[in-house]
TORNU-461760 format. One record per residue (C-alpha): residue number from 1; residue in three letters; x negated, y negated, z. Coordinates in nm, 4 decimals. Layout:
+-----+------+----------+----------+----------+
! pos ! code !       px !       py !       pz !
+-----+------+----------+----------+----------+
! NUM !  ala !        X !        Y !        Z !
...
+-----+------+----------+----------+----------+
! end
This chain:
+-----+------+----------+----------+----------+
! pos ! code !       px !       py !       pz !
+-----+------+----------+----------+----------+
!   1 !  met !  -0.4818 !  -0.6087 !  -1.9459 !
!   2 !  lys !  -0.1478 !  -0.4319 !  -1.9139 !
!   3 !  glu !  -0.0794 !  -0.2286 !  -1.5989 !
!   4 !  ala !  -0.0417 !   0.1469 !  -1.6372 !
!   5 !  pro !   0.3126 !   0.2820 !  -1.5991 !
!   6 !  tyr !   0.4078 !   0.3773 !  -1.2444 !
!   7 !  thr !   0.3657 !   0.7437 !  -1.1510 !
!   8 !  pro !   0.6039 !   0.8464 !  -0.8694 !
!   9 !  val !   0.4358 !   0.9693 !  -0.5496 !
!  10 !  ser !   0.5301 !   1.2832 !  -0.3607 !
!  11 !  cys !   0.8150 !   1.2785 !  -0.1117 !
!  12 !  asp !   0.5618 !   1.3884 !   0.1512 !
!  13 !  leu !   0.3418 !   1.0832 !   0.0942 !
!  14 !  his !   0.6442 !   0.8535 !   0.0891 !
!  15 !  ser !   0.7648 !   0.9983 !   0.4221 !
!  16 !  arg !   0.4184 !   0.9608 !   0.5794 !
!  17 !  leu !   0.4064 !   0.5972 !   0.4703 !
!  18 !  glu !   0.7493 !   0.5262 !   0.6169 !
!  19 !  leu !   0.6355 !   0.6883 !   0.9431 !
!  20 !  ala !   0.3205 !   0.4728 !   0.9437 !
!  21 !  val !   0.5429 !   0.1652 !   0.9067 !
!  22 !  met !   0.7601 !   0.2733 !   1.2007 !
!  23 !  arg !   0.4527 !   0.3446 !   1.4156 !
!  24 !  arg !   0.2773 !   0.0229 !   1.3086 !
!  25 !  glu !  -0.0395 !   0.2213 !   1.2366 !
!  26 !  val !  -0.3321 !  -0.0091 !   1.1678 !
!  27 !  arg !  -0.5811 !   0.1803 !   0.9515 !
!  28 !  glu !  -0.8092 !   0.1498 !   0.6539 !
!  29 !  trp !  -0.6191 !   0.1805 !   0.3247 !
!  30 !  val !  -0.8118 !   0.2930 !   0.0172 !
!  31 !  trp !  -0.6875 !   0.2547 !  -0.3396 !
!  32 !  asn !  -0.7919 !   0.2107 !  -0.7000 !
!  33 !  asp !  -0.5895 !  -0.0370 !  -0.9039 !
!  34 !  gly !  -0.7967 !   0.0087 !  -1.2181 !
!  35 !  ser !  -1.0608 !  -0.2444 !  -1.1198 !
!  36 !  gly !  -1.2449 !  -0.0073 !  -0.8862 !
!  37 !  glu !  -1.2035 !   0.1264 !  -0.5363 !
!  38 !  gln !  -1.0647 !  -0.1209 !  -0.2830 !
!  39 !  arg !  -1.0481 !  -0.0959 !   0.0980 !
!  40 !  leu !  -0.8516 !  -0.2927 !   0.3542 !
!  41 !  leu !  -0.7892 !  -0.2659 !   0.7281 !
!  42 !  ala !  -0.4177 !  -0.3352 !   0.7522 !
!  43 !  gln !  -0.0869 !  -0.2630 !   0.9241 !
!  44 !  pro !   0.1923 !  -0.1341 !   0.6990 !
!  45 !  leu !   0.5074 !  -0.3448 !   0.7224 !
!  46 !  asp !   0.7474 !  -0.1953 !   0.4673 !
!  47 !  val !   0.7877 !   0.0406 !   0.1729 !
!  48 !  val !   0.9987 !  -0.1085 !  -0.1069 !
!  49 !  thr !   1.1020 !  -0.0457 !  -0.4655 !
!  50 !  arg !   1.0702 !  -0.3314 !  -0.7135 !
!  51 !  asp !   0.9707 !  -0.3777 !  -1.0755 !
!  52 !  gln !   1.0289 !  -0.0048 !  -1.1418 !
!  53 !  ala !   0.7597 !   0.0962 !  -0.8903 !
!  54 !  glu !   0.7218 !   0.1625 !  -0.5176 !
!  55 !  trp !   0.5107 !  -0.0732 !  -0.3091 !
!  56 !  leu !   0.3644 !  -0.0899 !   0.0404 !
!  57 !  leu !   0.3598 !  -0.4291 !   0.2111 !
!  58 !  leu !   0.0491 !  -0.4610 !   0.4265 !
!  59 !  ser !  -0.0523 !  -0.7113 !   0.6929 !
!  60 !  asp !  -0.4252 !  -0.7751 !   0.6456 !
!  61 !  gln !  -0.5959 !  -0.7340 !   0.9844 !
!  62 !  thr !  -0.9270 !  -0.8772 !   0.8595 !
!  63 !  ala !  -0.7926 !  -1.2033 !   0.7177 !
!  64 !  val !  -0.8869 !  -1.5357 !   0.8697 !
!  65 !  lys !  -0.5374 !  -1.6588 !   0.7900 !
!  66 !  lys !  -0.2893 !  -1.5125 !   1.0394 !
!  67 !  asp !  -0.0074 !  -1.3086 !   0.8849 !
!  68 !  ala !  -0.1780 !  -1.2664 !   0.5455 !
!  69 !  thr !   0.0014 !  -0.9947 !   0.3520 !
!  70 !  cys !  -0.0585 !  -0.8042 !   0.0327 !
!  71 !  trp !   0.1290 !  -0.5546 !  -0.1847 !
!  72 !  leu !  -0.0149 !  -0.2146 !  -0.2711 !
!  73 !  arg !   0.1408 !   0.0011 !  -0.5412 !
!  74 !  leu !   0.1892 !   0.3521 !  -0.4020 !
!  75 !  asp !   0.0437 !   0.5362 !  -0.7003 !
!  76 !  trp !  -0.2826 !   0.3458 !  -0.6537 !
!  77 !  leu !  -0.3352 !   0.4951 !  -0.3055 !
!  78 !  lys !  -0.6124 !   0.7431 !  -0.2459 !
!  79 !  asp !  -0.4495 !   0.9869 !  -0.0109 !
+-----+------+----------+----------+----------+
! end
Protein backbone atom coordinates (compact mmCIF):
# COMPACT_ATOMS: atom_id res chain seq x y z
CA MET A 1 0.00 0.00 0.00
CA LYS A 2 1.41 3.37 -1.02
CA GLU A 3 1.67 6.11 1.62
CA ALA A 4 -0.50 9.18 1.18
CA PRO A 5 1.33 12.36 0.13
CA TYR A 6 2.58 14.49 3.01
CA THR A 7 0.32 17.35 4.09
CA PRO A 8 2.31 20.18 5.73
CA VAL A 9 1.39 20.95 9.35
CA SER A 10 0.74 24.40 10.75
CA CYS A 11 3.62 26.58 11.88
CA ASP A 12 1.98 26.62 15.33
CA LEU A 13 2.10 22.83 15.64
CA HIS A 14 5.67 22.74 14.34
CA SER A 15 6.73 25.35 16.93
CA ARG A 16 4.98 23.45 19.76
CA LEU A 17 6.79 20.26 18.75
CA GLU A 18 10.16 22.01 18.70
CA LEU A 19 9.41 23.40 22.17
CA ALA A 20 8.48 19.91 23.41
CA VAL A 21 11.85 18.67 22.13
CA MET A 22 13.70 21.46 23.96
CA ARG A 23 11.75 20.77 27.18
CA ARG A 24 12.13 16.99 26.85
CA GLU A 25 8.40 16.58 27.50
CA VAL A 26 7.50 12.93 28.00
CA ARG A 27 3.84 12.49 27.05
CA GLU A 28 1.43 10.25 25.24
CA TRP A 29 1.53 10.80 21.47
CA VAL A 30 -1.54 9.86 19.44
CA TRP A 31 -1.58 9.42 15.67
CA ASN A 32 -3.22 7.63 12.78
CA ASP A 33 -0.91 6.35 10.06
CA GLY A 34 -3.70 4.78 8.03
CA SER A 35 -3.71 1.52 9.95
CA GLY A 36 -5.73 2.89 12.86
CA GLU A 37 -5.12 5.01 15.92
CA GLN A 38 -1.78 4.45 17.65
CA ARG A 39 -0.58 5.64 21.07
CA LEU A 40 2.88 5.82 22.60
CA LEU A 41 4.38 7.27 25.77
CA ALA A 42 7.55 8.90 24.49
CA GLN A 43 10.03 11.76 24.75
CA PRO A 44 10.51 13.83 21.58
CA LEU A 45 14.14 14.02 20.50
CA ASP A 46 14.11 15.96 17.22
CA VAL A 47 11.99 17.35 14.40
CA VAL A 48 13.51 16.72 10.97
CA THR A 49 12.70 16.96 7.28
CA ARG A 50 13.42 13.94 5.09
CA ASP A 51 11.82 12.15 2.17
CA GLN A 52 9.72 15.26 1.39
CA ALA A 53 7.99 15.12 4.79
CA GLU A 54 8.52 16.31 8.37
CA TRP A 55 9.13 13.74 11.09
CA LEU A 56 9.33 13.60 14.87
CA LEU A 57 11.94 11.31 16.40
CA LEU A 58 10.61 9.80 19.61
CA SER A 59 12.29 7.88 22.42
CA ASP A 60 9.86 5.14 23.48
CA GLN A 61 9.48 5.29 27.27
CA THR A 62 7.59 1.98 27.43
CA ALA A 63 10.10 -0.15 25.54
CA VAL A 64 11.97 -2.95 27.26
CA LYS A 65 14.97 -2.11 25.11
CA LYS A 66 16.66 1.04 26.42
CA ASP A 67 16.92 3.89 23.90
CA ALA A 68 14.34 2.45 21.49
CA THR A 69 13.32 5.15 19.04
CA CYS A 70 10.67 5.55 16.39
CA TRP A 71 9.77 8.07 13.68
CA LEU A 72 6.36 9.72 13.52
CA ARG A 73 5.27 11.67 10.46
CA LEU A 74 3.90 15.04 11.59
CA ASP A 75 0.76 14.95 9.48
CA TRP A 76 -0.26 11.70 11.18
CA LEU A 77 -0.42 13.40 14.61
CA LYS A 78 -3.75 13.91 16.30
CA ASP A 79 -3.32 17.32 17.84
